[in-house]
N, CA, C, O and the ligand as a Tripos MOL2 file, in Angstrom:
@<TRIPOS>MOLECULE
protein
  253   251    64     0     0
PROTEIN
NO_CHARGES

@<TRIPOS>ATOM
      1 N        -122.5520  -18.0480   29.4280 N.3       1 MET1
      2 CA       -122.5320  -19.4770   29.1200 C.3       1 MET1
      3 C        -122.8330  -19.6920   27.6360 C.2       1 MET1
      4 O        -123.8590  -19.2500   27.1180 O.2       1 MET1
      5 N        -121.9320  -20.3650   26.9900 N.am      2 VAL2
      6 CA       -122.1040  -20.6160   25.5650 C.3       2 VAL2
      7 C        -122.4480  -22.0760   25.3500 C.2       2 VAL2
      8 O        -121.7460  -22.9840   25.7940 O.2       2 VAL2
      9 N        -123.5420  -22.2630   24.6610 N.am      3 LEU3
     10 CA       -123.9620  -23.6350   24.3780 C.3       3 LEU3
     11 C        -123.3810  -24.1100   23.0550 C.2       3 LEU3
     12 O        -123.3270  -23.3770   22.0670 O.2       3 LEU3
     13 N        -122.9640  -25.3190   23.0740 N.am      4 GLU4
     14 CA       -122.4150  -25.8940   21.8530 C.3       4 GLU4
     15 C        -123.5450  -26.2150   20.8810 C.2       4 GLU4
     16 O        -124.6420  -26.6060   21.2810 O.2       4 GLU4
     17 N        -123.2550  -26.0430   19.6130 N.am      5 GLU5
     18 CA       -124.2620  -26.3580   18.6010 C.3       5 GLU5
     19 C        -123.7030  -27.3480   17.5980 C.2       5 GLU5
     20 O        -122.5090  -27.3570   17.2970 O.2       5 GLU5
     21 N        -124.5820  -28.1660   17.0990 N.am      6 LYS6
     22 CA       -124.1630  -29.1470   16.1060 C.3       6 LYS6
     23 C        -125.2020  -29.2640   15.0110 C.2       6 LYS6
     24 O        -126.3990  -29.0940   15.2440 O.2       6 LYS6
     25 N        -124.7330  -29.5520   13.8330 N.am      7 TRP7
     26 CA       -125.6530  -29.8390   12.7410 C.3       7 TRP7
     27 C        -125.9780  -31.3170   12.7670 C.2       7 TRP7
     28 O        -125.1030  -32.1560   12.9810 O.2       7 TRP7
     29 N        -127.2230  -31.6200   12.5520 N.am      8 ILE8
     30 CA       -127.6120  -33.0270   12.5060 C.3       8 ILE8
     31 C        -127.2710  -33.5930   11.1440 C.2       8 ILE8
     32 O        -127.5580  -32.9920   10.1080 O.2       8 ILE8
     33 N        -126.6590  -34.7520   11.1690 N.am      9 LEU9
     34 CA       -126.3290  -35.4160    9.9150 C.3       9 LEU9
     35 C        -127.4430  -36.3700    9.5360 C.2       9 LEU9
     36 O        -128.0570  -37.0140   10.3870 O.2       9 LEU9
     37 N        -127.6860  -36.4430    8.2520 N.am     10 CYS10
     38 CA       -128.7070  -37.3530    7.7550 C.3      10 CYS10
     39 C        -128.2560  -38.7940    7.9830 C.2      10 CYS10
     40 O        -127.1510  -39.1590    7.5840 O.2      10 CYS10
     41 N        -129.0850  -39.6120    8.6140 N.am     11 PRO11
     42 CA       -128.7100  -41.0050    8.8730 C.3      11 PRO11
     43 C        -128.6320  -41.8370    7.5970 C.2      11 PRO11
     44 O        -128.0670  -42.9300    7.5910 O.2      11 PRO11
     45 N        -129.1980  -41.3150    6.5310 N.am     12 VAL12
     46 CA       -129.2120  -42.0670    5.2740 C.3      12 VAL12
     47 C        -127.9500  -41.7920    4.4550 C.2      12 VAL12
     48 O        -127.2470  -42.7260    4.0700 O.2      12 VAL12
     49 N        -127.6660  -40.5340    4.1920 N.am     13 CYS13
     50 CA       -126.5370  -40.2080    3.3170 C.3      13 CYS13
     51 C        -125.4080  -39.4840    4.0500 C.2      13 CYS13
     52 O        -124.3980  -39.1340    3.4390 O.2      13 CYS13
     53 N        -125.5720  -39.2600    5.3480 N.am     14 VAL14
     54 CA       -124.5590  -38.6350    6.2090 C.3      14 VAL14
     55 C        -124.1530  -37.2370    5.7240 C.2      14 VAL14
     56 O        -123.0210  -36.8020    5.9340 O.2      14 VAL14
     57 N        -125.0640  -36.5650    5.0930 N.am     15 ASN15
     58 CA       -124.8300  -35.1780    4.7470 C.3      15 ASN15
     59 C        -125.4520  -34.2840    5.8120 C.2      15 ASN15
     60 O        -126.3400  -34.6960    6.5580 O.2      15 ASN15
     61 N        -124.9620  -33.0560    5.8600 N.am     16 LYS16
     62 CA       -125.5180  -32.1090    6.8090 C.3      16 LYS16
     63 C        -126.9490  -31.7630    6.4080 C.2      16 LYS16
     64 O        -127.2300  -31.4950    5.2390 O.2      16 LYS16
     65 N        -127.8390  -31.7710    7.3800 N.am     17 THR17
     66 CA       -129.1960  -31.3380    7.1090 C.3      17 THR17
     67 C        -129.3280  -29.8780    7.5380 C.2      17 THR17
     68 O        -128.3470  -29.2460    7.9300 O.2      17 THR17
     69 N        -130.5360  -29.3560    7.4600 N.am     18 ARG18
     70 CA       -130.7210  -27.9560    7.8480 C.3      18 ARG18
     71 C        -131.1200  -27.8300    9.3090 C.2      18 ARG18
     72 O        -131.4630  -26.7480    9.7840 O.2      18 ARG18
     73 N        -131.0680  -28.9370   10.0010 N.am     19 LEU19
     74 CA       -131.4820  -28.9230   11.3960 C.3      19 LEU19
     75 C        -130.2560  -28.8430   12.3020 C.2      19 LEU19
     76 O        -129.3240  -29.6410   12.1970 O.2      19 LEU19
     77 N        -130.2880  -27.8680   13.1820 N.am     20 ARG20
     78 CA       -129.1730  -27.6740   14.1030 C.3      20 ARG20
     79 C        -129.6740  -27.8940   15.5220 C.2      20 ARG20
     80 O        -130.7720  -27.4630   15.8740 O.2      20 ARG20
     81 N        -128.8790  -28.5550   16.3220 N.am     21 ILE21
     82 CA       -129.2900  -28.7860   17.7070 C.3      21 ILE21
     83 C        -128.2710  -28.1830   18.6530 C.2      21 ILE21
     84 O        -127.1000  -28.0130   18.3160 O.2      21 ILE21
     85 N        -128.7390  -27.8710   19.8230 N.am     22 ARG22
     86 CA       -127.8520  -27.3720   20.8650 C.3      22 ARG22
     87 C        -127.7380  -28.4320   21.9440 C.2      22 ARG22
     88 O        -128.4270  -29.4520   21.9340 O.2      22 ARG22
     89 N        -126.8550  -28.1520   22.8570 N.am     23 GLU23
     90 CA       -126.6190  -29.1120   23.9340 C.3      23 GLU23
     91 C        -127.8970  -29.4220   24.7110 C.2      23 GLU23
     92 O        -128.0870  -30.5380   25.1950 O.2      23 GLU23
     93 N        -128.7720  -28.4140   24.8230 N.am     24 ASP24
     94 CA       -129.9840  -28.6070   25.6190 C.3      24 ASP24
     95 C        -131.2070  -28.8740   24.7440 C.2      24 ASP24
     96 O        -132.3440  -28.7990   25.2100 O.2      24 ASP24
     97 N        -130.9610  -29.1840   23.4850 N.am     25 THR25
     98 CA       -132.0790  -29.4780   22.5850 C.3      25 THR25
     99 C        -132.6480  -30.8610   22.8650 C.2      25 THR25
    100 O        -131.9120  -31.8410   22.9730 O.2      25 THR25
    101 N        -133.9600  -30.9220   22.9810 N.am     26 VAL26
    102 CA       -134.6240  -32.2090   23.1690 C.3      26 VAL26
    103 C        -135.6880  -32.3650   22.0940 C.2      26 VAL26
    104 O        -136.6220  -31.5690   21.9990 O.2      26 VAL26
    105 N        -135.5300  -33.3840   21.3050 N.am     27 LEU27
    106 CA       -136.5040  -33.6690   20.2560 C.3      27 LEU27
    107 C        -137.0710  -35.0530   20.4850 C.2      27 LEU27
    108 O        -136.3570  -35.9850   20.8530 O.2      27 LEU27
    109 N        -138.3560  -35.1660   20.2630 N.am     28 GLU28
    110 CA       -139.0130  -36.4560   20.4580 C.3      28 GLU28
    111 C        -139.7760  -36.8170   19.1890 C.2      28 GLU28
    112 O        -140.7230  -36.1340   18.8000 O.2      28 GLU28
    113 N        -139.3510  -37.8950   18.5580 N.am     29 ASN29
    114 CA       -139.9940  -38.3410   17.3190 C.3      29 ASN29
    115 C        -140.2090  -37.1970   16.3380 C.2      29 ASN29
    116 O        -141.3150  -36.9650   15.8500 O.2      29 ASN29
    117 N        -139.1420  -36.5080   16.0710 N.am     30 SER30
    118 CA       -139.2380  -35.3600   15.1970 C.3      30 SER30
    119 C        -138.7900  -35.7170   13.7810 C.2      30 SER30
    120 O        -137.7520  -36.3530   13.6030 O.2      30 SER30
    121 N        -139.5610  -35.3160   12.7830 N.am     31 PRO31
    122 CA       -139.1810  -35.6310   11.4120 C.3      31 PRO31
    123 C        -137.9710  -34.7980   10.9690 C.2      31 PRO31
    124 O        -137.9230  -33.5800   11.1390 O.2      31 PRO31
    125 N        -137.0280  -35.4920   10.4130 N.am     32 LEU32
    126 CA       -135.8330  -34.8290    9.9010 C.3      32 LEU32
    127 C        -135.7940  -35.0140    8.3990 C.2      32 LEU32
    128 O        -135.7150  -36.1330    7.8930 O.2      32 LEU32
    129 N        -135.8520  -33.8980    7.7010 N.am     33 PHE33
    130 CA       -135.8530  -33.9940    6.2500 C.3      33 PHE33
    131 C        -134.4780  -33.6430    5.7050 C.2      33 PHE33
    132 O        -133.8980  -32.6150    6.0560 O.2      33 PHE33
    133 N        -133.9720  -34.5030    4.8510 N.am     34 CYS34
    134 CA       -132.6690  -34.2650    4.2620 C.3      34 CYS34
    135 C        -132.8410  -33.6630    2.8750 C.2      34 CYS34
    136 O        -133.4850  -34.2620    2.0150 O.2      34 CYS34
    137 N        -132.2700  -32.4810    2.6490 N.am     35 PRO35
    138 CA       -132.4020  -31.8470    1.3280 C.3      35 PRO35
    139 C        -131.5570  -32.5350    0.2590 C.2      35 PRO35
    140 O        -131.7740  -32.3440   -0.9380 O.2      35 PRO35
    141 N        -130.6070  -33.3250    0.7020 N.am     36 LYS36
    142 CA       -129.7200  -33.9930   -0.2570 C.3      36 LYS36
    143 C        -130.3740  -35.2220   -0.8710 C.2      36 LYS36
    144 O        -130.5050  -35.3120   -2.0920 O.2      36 LYS36
    145 N        -130.7860  -36.1670   -0.0320 N.am     37 CYS37
    146 CA       -131.3560  -37.4020   -0.5780 C.3      37 CYS37
    147 C        -132.8760  -37.3850   -0.5230 C.2      37 CYS37
    148 O        -133.5400  -38.3310   -0.9470 O.2      37 CYS37
    149 N        -133.4200  -36.2790    0.0120 N.am     38 LYS38
    150 CA       -134.8760  -36.0870    0.0530 C.3      38 LYS38
    151 C        -135.6080  -37.2120    0.7910 C.2      38 LYS38
    152 O        -136.7030  -37.6250    0.4100 O.2      38 LYS38
    153 N        -134.9830  -37.6770    1.8270 N.am     39 GLN39
    154 CA       -135.6010  -38.7050    2.6550 C.3      39 GLN39
    155 C        -135.9840  -38.0780    3.9870 C.2      39 GLN39
    156 O        -135.3500  -37.1400    4.4690 O.2      39 GLN39
    157 N        -137.0310  -38.6250    4.5560 N.am     40 GLU40
    158 CA       -137.4380  -38.1460    5.8660 C.3      40 GLU40
    159 C        -137.2310  -39.2460    6.8950 C.2      40 GLU40
    160 O        -137.6540  -40.3860    6.7060 O.2      40 GLU40
    161 N        -136.5810  -38.8860    7.9700 N.am     41 THR41
    162 CA       -136.3230  -39.8400    9.0390 C.3      41 THR41
    163 C        -136.9070  -39.2970   10.3310 C.2      41 THR41
    164 O        -136.9190  -38.0850   10.5500 O.2      41 THR41
    165 N        -137.3810  -40.1710   11.1730 N.am     42 ILE42
    166 CA       -137.8880  -39.7400   12.4720 C.3      42 ILE42
    167 C        -136.7770  -39.9270   13.4960 C.2      42 ILE42
    168 O        -136.2400  -41.0230   13.6570 O.2      42 ILE42
    169 N        -136.4430  -38.8520   14.1790 N.am     43 ILE43
    170 CA       -135.3390  -38.9360   15.1340 C.3      43 ILE43
    171 C        -135.7560  -38.4250   16.5100 C.2      43 ILE43
    172 O        -136.6970  -37.6470   16.6640 O.2      43 ILE43
    173 N        -135.0120  -38.9000   17.4880 N.am     44 THR44
    174 CA       -135.1560  -38.4090   18.8500 C.3      44 THR44
    175 C        -133.7830  -37.9220   19.3080 C.2      44 THR44
    176 O        -132.7860  -38.6300   19.1710 O.2      44 THR44
    177 N        -133.7450  -36.7110   19.8510 N.am     45 VAL45
    178 CA       -132.4730  -36.1230   20.2480 C.3      45 VAL45
    179 C        -132.5260  -35.7250   21.7160 C.2      45 VAL45
    180 O        -133.4830  -35.1090   22.1830 O.2      45 VAL45
    181 N        -131.4780  -36.0930   22.4180 N.am     46 ARG46
    182 CA       -131.3610  -35.7050   23.8170 C.3      46 ARG46
    183 C        -129.8780  -35.5830   24.1540 C.2      46 ARG46
    184 O        -129.1390  -36.5650   24.0890 O.2      46 ARG46
    185 N        -129.4550  -34.4000   24.5070 N.am     47 GLN47
    186 CA       -128.0460  -34.1240   24.8350 C.3      47 GLN47
    187 C        -127.0820  -34.6600   23.7730 C.2      47 GLN47
    188 O        -126.1520  -35.4100   24.0690 O.2      47 GLN47
    189 N        -127.3300  -34.2570   22.5490 N.am     48 PHE48
    190 CA       -126.4970  -34.6510   21.4110 C.3      48 PHE48
    191 C        -126.5690  -36.1400   21.0930 C.2      48 PHE48
    192 O        -125.7990  -36.6420   20.2740 O.2      48 PHE48
    193 N        -127.4870  -36.8410   21.7360 N.am     49 ASN49
    194 CA       -127.6620  -38.2490   21.4440 C.3      49 ASN49
    195 C        -128.7820  -38.3970   20.4330 C.2      49 ASN49
    196 O        -129.9550  -38.2080   20.7550 O.2      49 ASN49
    197 N        -128.4170  -38.7280   19.2360 N.am     50 ILE50
    198 CA       -129.4140  -38.8240   18.1810 C.3      50 ILE50
    199 C        -129.7590  -40.2820   17.9260 C.2      50 ILE50
    200 O        -128.8920  -41.0790   17.5660 O.2      50 ILE50
    201 N        -131.0250  -40.6260   18.1130 N.am     51 SER51
    202 CA       -131.4530  -41.9760   17.7790 C.3      51 SER51
    203 C        -132.4700  -41.9110   16.6520 C.2      51 SER51
    204 O        -133.3810  -41.0830   16.6540 O.2      51 SER51
    205 N        -132.2920  -42.7920   15.7090 N.am     52 VAL52
    206 CA       -133.2070  -42.8480   14.5780 C.3      52 VAL52
    207 C        -134.3640  -43.7680   14.9430 C.2      52 VAL52
    208 O        -134.1650  -44.9460   15.2370 O.2      52 VAL52
    209 N        -135.5570  -43.2260   14.9220 N.am     53 ILE53
    210 CA       -136.7360  -44.0100   15.2860 C.3      53 ILE53
    211 C        -137.1990  -44.8380   14.1050 C.2      53 ILE53
    212 O        -137.4380  -46.0410   14.2160 O.2      53 ILE53
    213 N        -137.3190  -44.1640   12.9750 N.am     54 LYS54
    214 CA       -137.8240  -44.8700   11.7990 C.3      54 LYS54
    215 C        -136.9880  -44.4910   10.5900 C.2      54 LYS54
    216 O        -136.9020  -43.3200   10.2200 O.2      54 LYS54
    217 N        -136.3800  -45.4850    9.9870 N.am     55 GLU55
    218 CA       -135.5890  -45.2100    8.7990 C.3      55 GLU55
    219 C        -136.4710  -45.3660    7.5710 C.2      55 GLU55
    220 O        -137.3560  -46.2220    7.5340 O.2      55 GLU55
    221 N        -136.2270  -44.5450    6.5800 N.am     56 PRO56
    222 CA       -137.0300  -44.6570    5.3490 C.3      56 PRO56
    223 C        -136.7620  -45.9740    4.6270 C.2      56 PRO56
    224 O        -135.7460  -46.6350    4.8410 O.2      56 PRO56
    225 N        -137.6850  -46.3190    3.7890 N.am     57 ASP57
    226 CA       -137.5800  -47.5770    3.0580 C.3      57 ASP57
    227 C        -136.3400  -47.5780    2.1660 C.2      57 ASP57
    228 O        -136.2230  -46.7860    1.2310 O.2      57 ASP57
    229 N        -135.4360  -48.4750    2.4750 N.am     58 ALA58
    230 CA       -134.1850  -48.5170    1.7090 C.3      58 ALA58
    231 C        -134.2110  -49.6530    0.6980 C.2      58 ALA58
    232 O        -133.1740  -50.1420    0.2510 O.2      58 ALA58
    233 N        -135.4290  -50.0570    0.3520 N.am     59 LYS59
    234 CA       -135.5310  -51.1960   -0.5620 C.3      59 LYS59
    235 C        -135.1410  -50.8200   -1.9880 C.2      59 LYS59
    236 O        -134.5540  -51.6160   -2.7210 O.2      59 LYS59
    237 N        -135.4790  -49.5980   -2.3600 N.am     60 THR60
    238 CA       -135.1690  -49.1860   -3.7260 C.3      60 THR60
    239 C        -133.8940  -48.3630   -3.7360 C.2      60 THR60
    240 O        -133.9340  -47.1460   -3.5520 O.2      60 THR60
    241 N        -132.8010  -49.0000   -3.9420 N.am     61 GLN61
    242 CA       -131.5350  -48.2990   -3.9960 C.3      61 GLN61
    243 C        -131.1400  -48.0590   -5.4560 C.2      61 GLN61
    244 O        -131.1050  -48.9730   -6.2800 O.2      61 GLN61
    245 N        -130.8480  -46.8040   -5.7310 N.am     62 SER62
    246 CA       -130.5400  -46.4690   -7.1170 C.3      62 SER62
    247 C        -129.0430  -46.5690   -7.3730 C.2      62 SER62
    248 O        -128.3500  -45.5600   -7.5050 O.2      62 SER62
    249 N        -128.5700  -47.7720   -7.4380 N.am     63 ARG63
    250 CA       -127.1620  -47.9280   -7.7450 C.3      63 ARG63
    251 C        -126.8860  -49.2570   -8.4210 C.2      63 ARG63
    252 O        -125.7380  -49.5540   -8.7510 O.2      63 ARG63
    253 ZN       -129.7730  -37.6720    3.2820 Zn       64 ZN64
@<TRIPOS>BOND
     1     1     2 1
     2     2     3 1
     3     3     4 2
     4     3     5 am
     5     5     6 1
     6     6     7 1
     7     7     8 2
     8     7     9 am
     9     9    10 1
    10    10    11 1
    11    11    12 2
    12    11    13 am
    13    13    14 1
    14    14    15 1
    15    15    16 2
    16    15    17 am
    17    17    18 1
    18    18    19 1
    19    19    20 2
    20    19    21 am
    21    21    22 1
    22    22    23 1
    23    23    24 2
    24    23    25 am
    25    25    26 1
    26    26    27 1
    27    27    28 2
    28    27    29 am
    29    29    30 1
    30    30    31 1
    31    31    32 2
    32    31    33 am
    33    33    34 1
    34    34    35 1
    35    35    36 2
    36    35    37 am
    37    37    38 1
    38    38    39 1
    39    39    40 2
    40    39    41 am
    41    41    42 1
    42    42    43 1
    43    43    44 2
    44    43    45 am
    45    45    46 1
    46    46    47 1
    47    47    48 2
    48    47    49 am
    49    49    50 1
    50    50    51 1
    51    51    52 2
    52    51    53 am
    53    53    54 1
    54    54    55 1
    55    55    56 2
    56    55    57 am
    57    57    58 1
    58    58    59 1
    59    59    60 2
    60    59    61 am
    61    61    62 1
    62    62    63 1
    63    63    64 2
    64    63    65 am
    65    65    66 1
    66    66    67 1
    67    67    68 2
    68    67    69 am
    69    69    70 1
    70    70    71 1
    71    71    72 2
    72    71    73 am
    73    73    74 1
    74    74    75 1
    75    75    76 2
    76    75    77 am
    77    77    78 1
    78    78    79 1
    79    79    80 2
    80    79    81 am
    81    81    82 1
    82    82    83 1
    83    83    84 2
    84    83    85 am
    85    85    86 1
    86    86    87 1
    87    87    88 2
    88    87    89 am
    89    89    90 1
    90    90    91 1
    91    91    92 2
    92    91    93 am
    93    93    94 1
    94    94    95 1
    95    95    96 2
    96    95    97 am
    97    97    98 1
    98    98    99 1
    99    99   100 2
   100    99   101 am
   101   101   102 1
   102   102   103 1
   103   103   104 2
   104   103   105 am
   105   105   106 1
   106   106   107 1
   107   107   108 2
   108   107   109 am
   109   109   110 1
   110   110   111 1
   111   111   112 2
   112   111   113 am
   113   113   114 1
   114   114   115 1
   115   115   116 2
   116   115   117 am
   117   117   118 1
   118   118   119 1
   119   119   120 2
   120   119   121 am
   121   121   122 1
   122   122   123 1
   123   123   124 2
   124   123   125 am
   125   125   126 1
   126   126   127 1
   127   127   128 2
   128   127   129 am
   129   129   130 1
   130   130   131 1
   131   131   132 2
   132   131   133 am
   133   133   134 1
   134   134   135 1
   135   135   136 2
   136   135   137 am
   137   137   138 1
   138   138   139 1
   139   139   140 2
   140   139   141 am
   141   141   142 1
   142   142   143 1
   143   143   144 2
   144   143   145 am
   145   145   146 1
   146   146   147 1
   147   147   148 2
   148   147   149 am
   149   149   150 1
   150   150   151 1
   151   151   152 2
   152   151   153 am
   153   153   154 1
   154   154   155 1
   155   155   156 2
   156   155   157 am
   157   157   158 1
   158   158   159 1
   159   159   160 2
   160   159   161 am
   161   161   162 1
   162   162   163 1
   163   163   164 2
   164   163   165 am
   165   165   166 1
   166   166   167 1
   167   167   168 2
   168   167   169 am
   169   169   170 1
   170   170   171 1
   171   171   172 2
   172   171   173 am
   173   173   174 1
   174   174   175 1
   175   175   176 2
   176   175   177 am
   177   177   178 1
   178   178   179 1
   179   179   180 2
   180   179   181 am
   181   181   182 1
   182   182   183 1
   183   183   184 2
   184   183   185 am
   185   185   186 1
   186   186   187 1
   187   187   188 2
   188   187   189 am
   189   189   190 1
   190   190   191 1
   191   191   192 2
   192   191   193 am
   193   193   194 1
   194   194   195 1
   195   195   196 2
   196   195   197 am
   197   197   198 1
   198   198   199 1
   199   199   200 2
   200   199   201 am
   201   201   202 1
   202   202   203 1
   203   203   204 2
   204   203   205 am
   205   205   206 1
   206   206   207 1
   207   207   208 2
   208   207   209 am
   209   209   210 1
   210   210   211 1
   211   211   212 2
   212   211   213 am
   213   213   214 1
   214   214   215 1
   215   215   216 2
   216   215   217 am
   217   217   218 1
   218   218   219 1
   219   219   220 2
   220   219   221 am
   221   221   222 1
   222   222   223 1
   223   223   224 2
   224   223   225 am
   225   225   226 1
   226   226   227 1
   227   227   228 2
   228   227   229 am
   229   229   230 1
   230   230   231 1
   231   231   232 2
   232   231   233 am
   233   233   234 1
   234   234   235 1
   235   235   236 2
   236   235   237 am
   237   237   238 1
   238   238   239 1
   239   239   240 2
   240   239   241 am
   241   241   242 1
   242   242   243 1
   243   243   244 2
   244   243   245 am
   245   245   246 1
   246   246   247 1
   247   247   248 2
   248   247   249 am
   249   249   250 1
   250   250   251 1
   251   251   252 2
@<TRIPOS>SUBSTRUCTURE
     1 MET1         2 RESIDUE 1 A MET
     2 VAL2         6 RESIDUE 1 A VAL
     3 LEU3        10 RESIDUE 1 A LEU
     4 GLU4        14 RESIDUE 1 A GLU
     5 GLU5        18 RESIDUE 1 A GLU
     6 LYS6        22 RESIDUE 1 A LYS
     7 TRP7        26 RESIDUE 1 A TRP
     8 ILE8        30 RESIDUE 1 A ILE
     9 LEU9        34 RESIDUE 1 A LEU
    10 CYS10       38 RESIDUE 1 A CYS
    11 PRO11       42 RESIDUE 1 A PRO
    12 VAL12       46 RESIDUE 1 A VAL
    13 CYS13       50 RESIDUE 1 A CYS
    14 VAL14       54 RESIDUE 1 A VAL
    15 ASN15       58 RESIDUE 1 A ASN
    16 LYS16       62 RESIDUE 1 A LYS
    17 THR17       66 RESIDUE 1 A THR
    18 ARG18       70 RESIDUE 1 A ARG
    19 LEU19       74 RESIDUE 1 A LEU
    20 ARG20       78 RESIDUE 1 A ARG
    21 ILE21       82 RESIDUE 1 A ILE
    22 ARG22       86 RESIDUE 1 A ARG
    23 GLU23       90 RESIDUE 1 A GLU
    24 ASP24       94 RESIDUE 1 A ASP
    25 THR25       98 RESIDUE 1 A THR
    26 VAL26      102 RESIDUE 1 A VAL
    27 LEU27      106 RESIDUE 1 A LEU
    28 GLU28      110 RESIDUE 1 A GLU
    29 ASN29      114 RESIDUE 1 A ASN
    30 SER30      118 RESIDUE 1 A SER
    31 PRO31      122 RESIDUE 1 A PRO
    32 LEU32      126 RESIDUE 1 A LEU
    33 PHE33      130 RESIDUE 1 A PHE
    34 CYS34      134 RESIDUE 1 A CYS
    35 PRO35      138 RESIDUE 1 A PRO
    36 LYS36      142 RESIDUE 1 A LYS
    37 CYS37      146 RESIDUE 1 A CYS
    38 LYS38      150 RESIDUE 1 A LYS
    39 GLN39      154 RESIDUE 1 A GLN
    40 GLU40      158 RESIDUE 1 A GLU
    41 THR41      162 RESIDUE 1 A THR
    42 ILE42      166 RESIDUE 1 A ILE
    43 ILE43      170 RESIDUE 1 A ILE
    44 THR44      174 RESIDUE 1 A THR
    45 VAL45      178 RESIDUE 1 A VAL
    46 ARG46      182 RESIDUE 1 A ARG
    47 GLN47      186 RESIDUE 1 A GLN
    48 PHE48      190 RESIDUE 1 A PHE
    49 ASN49      194 RESIDUE 1 A ASN
    50 ILE50      198 RESIDUE 1 A ILE
    51 SER51      202 RESIDUE 1 A SER
    52 VAL52      206 RESIDUE 1 A VAL
    53 ILE53      210 RESIDUE 1 A ILE
    54 LYS54      214 RESIDUE 1 A LYS
    55 GLU55      218 RESIDUE 1 A GLU
    56 PRO56      222 RESIDUE 1 A PRO
    57 ASP57      226 RESIDUE 1 A ASP
    58 ALA58      230 RESIDUE 1 A ALA
    59 LYS59      234 RESIDUE 1 A LYS
    60 THR60      238 RESIDUE 1 A THR
    61 GLN61      242 RESIDUE 1 A GLN
    62 SER62      246 RESIDUE 1 A SER
    63 ARG63      250 RESIDUE 1 A ARG
    64 ZN64       253 GROUP 0 **** ****
């Protein structure tokens, strides 16, 4: 039996993070750090269903 794997995308910049999940991966309020935008998001994962619990402060946008 081969389990499917997926890379978690950063909810902020939609880049690949270093966190990989499998079909049976269950995460609860787990911090996800993005090496690209250096933001940390709290996520919950269940059967490839990724929900963002807490998004970082997007008040200061550098653009
Ligand atoms: Zn990011």
